[in-house]
C-alpha positions as CSV (number, residue, x, y, z in Angstrom):
1,X,-2.2,-15.3,-7.1
2,X,-0.2,-14.3,-4.1
3,X,-0.4,-11.1,-2.2
4,X,2.5,-9.3,-3.8
5,X,1.3,-10.1,-7.2
6,X,-2.2,-8.7,-6.5
7,X,-0.5,-5.4,-5.4
8,X,1.5,-5.3,-8.6
9,X,-1.5,-6.1,-10.7
10,X,-3.5,-3.2,-9.1
11,X,-0.7,-0.8,-9.9
12,X,-2.2,1.6,-7.4
13,X,-2.5,0.7,-3.7
14,X,-4.8,3.2,-2.0
15,X,-3.7,4.5,1.4
16,X,-7.1,4.9,3.2
17,X,-7.6,6.8,6.4
18,X,-10.9,5.9,8.1
19,X,-12.2,7.7,11.1
20,X,-15.4,5.6,11.4
21,X,-16.1,1.9,11.0
22,X,-19.3,2.7,9.0
23,X,-17.3,4.1,6.1
24,X,-15.1,1.0,5.6
25,X,-17.2,-1.2,3.6
26,X,-18.7,1.5,1.4
27,X,-15.2,2.8,0.7
28,X,-13.9,-0.7,-0.2
29,X,-17.0,-1.3,-2.5
30,X,-16.4,2.1,-4.3
31,X,-12.8,1.2,-5.0
32,X,-13.8,-2.3,-6.3
33,X,-16.2,-0.7,-8.5
34,X,-13.4,1.5,-9.9
35,X,-11.3,-1.6,-10.7
36,X,-8.9,-1.4,-7.7
37,X,-9.2,-4.5,-5.4
38,X,-6.4,-3.8,-2.9
39,X,-6.4,-1.2,-0.1
40,X,-4.1,-0.2,2.8
41,X,-6.0,1.0,5.8
42,X,-3.7,3.1,7.8
43,X,-3.3,2.6,11.6
44,X,-3.3,6.4,12.1
45,X,-6.9,6.3,13.4
46,X,-8.3,4.4,16.4
47,X,-11.0,2.9,14.1
48,X,-8.5,1.3,11.9
49,X,-8.5,-2.3,13.4
50,X,-12.3,-2.6,13.3
51,X,-12.3,-1.1,9.7
52,X,-10.0,-3.8,8.6
53,X,-12.2,-6.4,10.2
54,X,-15.3,-5.0,8.6
55,X,-13.8,-5.1,5.1
56,X,-12.2,-8.5,5.6
57,X,-15.5,-10.0,6.6
58,X,-17.8,-8.2,4.2
59,X,-15.8,-7.5,1.1
60,X,-14.4,-10.8,-0.4
61,X,-13.3,-9.1,-3.7
62,X,-11.1,-6.7,-1.7
63,X,-7.5,-7.5,-0.5
64,X,-7.3,-5.5,2.7
65,X,-3.9,-4.8,4.4
66,X,-2.7,-2.4,7.3
67,X,-0.5,0.5,7.0
68,X,1.7,2.8,9.3
69,X,2.5,-0.3,11.4
70,X,5.1,0.9,13.8
71,X,5.6,-2.1,16.2
72,X,4.8,-5.8,16.7
73,X,1.7,-5.4,18.6
74,X,0.0,-3.3,16.0
75,X,1.2,-5.9,13.4
76,X,-0.3,-8.8,15.3
77,X,-3.6,-6.9,15.9
78,X,-3.9,-6.0,12.2
79,X,-3.4,-9.6,11.2
80,X,-5.8,-10.9,13.8
81,X,-8.4,-8.5,12.3
82,X,-7.9,-9.8,8.8
83,X,-5.1,-7.8,7.3
84,X,-3.4,-9.8,4.5
85,X,-0.4,-7.5,4.1
86,X,1.6,-5.2,6.4
87,X,3.0,-1.8,5.3
88,X,5.3,0.2,7.7
89,X,6.9,3.7,7.1
90,X,10.3,2.4,8.4
91,X,12.2,-0.9,8.8
92,X,11.7,-2.9,11.9
93,X,13.4,-6.3,12.0
94,X,11.0,-7.6,14.6
95,X,7.9,-6.8,12.6
96,X,9.5,-8.1,9.3
97,X,10.6,-11.3,11.0
98,X,7.2,-12.1,12.5
99,X,5.6,-11.5,9.2
100,X,8.0,-13.8,7.4
101,X,7.5,-16.5,10.0
102,X,3.7,-16.3,9.7
103,X,3.4,-16.0,5.9
104,X,2.2,-12.5,5.8
105,X,3.4,-10.2,3.0
106,X,5.2,-7.2,4.3
107,X,6.7,-4.1,2.7
108,X,8.7,-2.0,5.3
109,X,9.9,1.5,4.5
110,X,13.4,1.5,3.2
111,X,15.1,4.5,1.7
112,X,18.8,4.0,2.3
113,X,21.3,1.4,1.1
114,X,21.6,0.2,4.7
115,X,17.8,-0.2,5.1
116,X,17.5,-2.0,1.7
117,X,20.4,-4.3,2.6
118,X,18.7,-5.2,5.8
119,X,15.4,-6.0,4.0
120,X,17.2,-8.1,1.3
121,X,19.2,-10.0,3.8
122,X,15.8,-11.1,5.4
123,X,14.6,-12.2,2.0
124,X,12.4,-9.4,0.9
125,X,12.2,-8.3,-2.7
126,X,9.7,-5.4,-2.5
127,X,10.1,-2.4,-0.1
128,X,8.2,0.7,0.4
129,X,9.9,4.0,-0.5
130,X,8.5,6.8,1.7
131,X,8.2,9.9,1.4
132,X,9.2,9.4,-2.2
133,X,9.1,13.1,-3.0
134,X,11.5,13.9,-0.1
135,X,14.0,11.1,-0.7
136,X,14.6,11.8,-4.4
137,X,11.7,10.1,-6.2
138,X,12.2,8.1,-9.3
139,X,15.8,9.2,-9.8
140,X,16.7,7.9,-6.2
141,X,15.0,4.7,-6.9
142,X,16.6,4.1,-10.2
143,X,20.0,4.6,-8.7
144,X,19.3,2.2,-5.8
145,X,17.9,-0.4,-8.1
146,X,21.4,-0.8,-9.8
147,X,23.1,-2.4,-6.8
148,X,19.9,-4.0,-5.5
149,X,19.2,-6.2,-8.5
150,X,15.7,-7.6,-8.3
151,X,14.5,-5.3,-5.7
152,X,11.3,-3.3,-6.4
153,X,9.8,-0.2,-4.8
154,X,6.5,0.8,-3.7
155,X,6.8,4.5,-3.6
156,X,4.3,6.7,-1.5
157,X,4.3,10.4,-1.0
158,X,4.1,12.9,-3.9
159,X,2.5,10.3,-6.3
160,X,-0.6,11.4,-7.9
161,X,-2.7,11.3,-11.2
162,X,-0.3,13.8,-12.9
163,X,2.9,11.6,-12.5
164,X,1.4,8.1,-12.0
165,X,2.3,7.0,-15.5
166,X,5.9,8.0,-15.1
167,X,6.2,6.0,-11.9
168,X,4.3,3.0,-13.0
169,X,6.2,2.6,-16.2
170,X,9.6,2.4,-14.5
171,X,10.9,-1.2,-14.3
172,X,11.9,-1.0,-10.6
173,X,8.5,0.1,-9.5
174,X,6.2,-2.7,-8.0
175,X,3.1,-0.6,-7.5
176,X,2.5,3.0,-6.0
177,X,0.7,4.0,-2.9
178,X,-1.3,7.1,-2.4
179,X,-4.4,8.6,-0.9
180,X,-5.5,10.8,-3.8
181,X,-7.9,8.1,-5.0
182,X,-9.8,8.1,-1.8
183,X,-9.7,11.6,-0.3
184,X,-10.6,11.7,3.4
185,X,-13.0,14.5,2.9
186,X,-14.9,12.4,0.3
187,X,-15.0,9.4,2.5
188,X,-16.4,11.4,5.3
189,X,-19.0,13.1,2.8
190,X,-20.0,9.7,1.3
191,X,-18.9,10.7,-2.1
192,X,-18.6,7.0,-3.2
193,X,-19.1,7.8,-6.9
194,X,-16.3,10.3,-7.0
195,X,-14.0,7.6,-5.2
196,X,-15.0,5.0,-7.9
197,X,-14.3,7.6,-10.6
198,X,-10.8,8.4,-9.2
199,X,-10.0,4.7,-8.7
200,X,-11.0,3.9,-12.3
201,X,-9.0,6.9,-13.7
202,X,-5.8,5.7,-11.7
203,X,-6.4,2.0,-12.5
204,X,-6.8,2.7,-16.3
205,X,-3.6,4.9,-16.2
206,X,-1.6,2.3,-14.3
207,X,-2.6,-0.6,-16.7
208,X,-1.8,1.5,-19.8
209,X,1.6,2.6,-18.4
210,X,2.8,-1.0,-17.6
């Protein structure tokens, strides 16, 4: 199964903020125990590259990717550390082009027709939609999906347990991203059972809504 299919099957792609490398593997294991086998470790912290490496080397059941990738140097470092997919908040043709050339799945942030056109013209079929709650949510994506036939969205921002079913059931949604299944405070406190429970709830909801 290819990477984009893994993301679609998961339904929910947790956006994970890790401040310490020691928390990376326990967080990944807690998610897998809850039925979610993909995670996006965001490059918002200095620990992110080593966290990706730790998960890639120690959690064979987890598909780990890198998020908040803003430039090519970050992208190359993430892949070097073991990231299997790249997520960026905006569209950068250099990053997208490098990923395509190197066979790395990439979902750049695209919320306007111009950005989506740029992504489609580079061969992409799945784009991130961020922040979804600011740029019109499901209604915006529904309208954008009409001219961009075959394009699917991965919304992040404002997606949670309360509206997850509504998002996942829409035919133009590939998967959703969010941090509610792995709150930063619970990672820091080592509340692995709570993270497992949140992941299980989200996974079950996503599967039932497809």
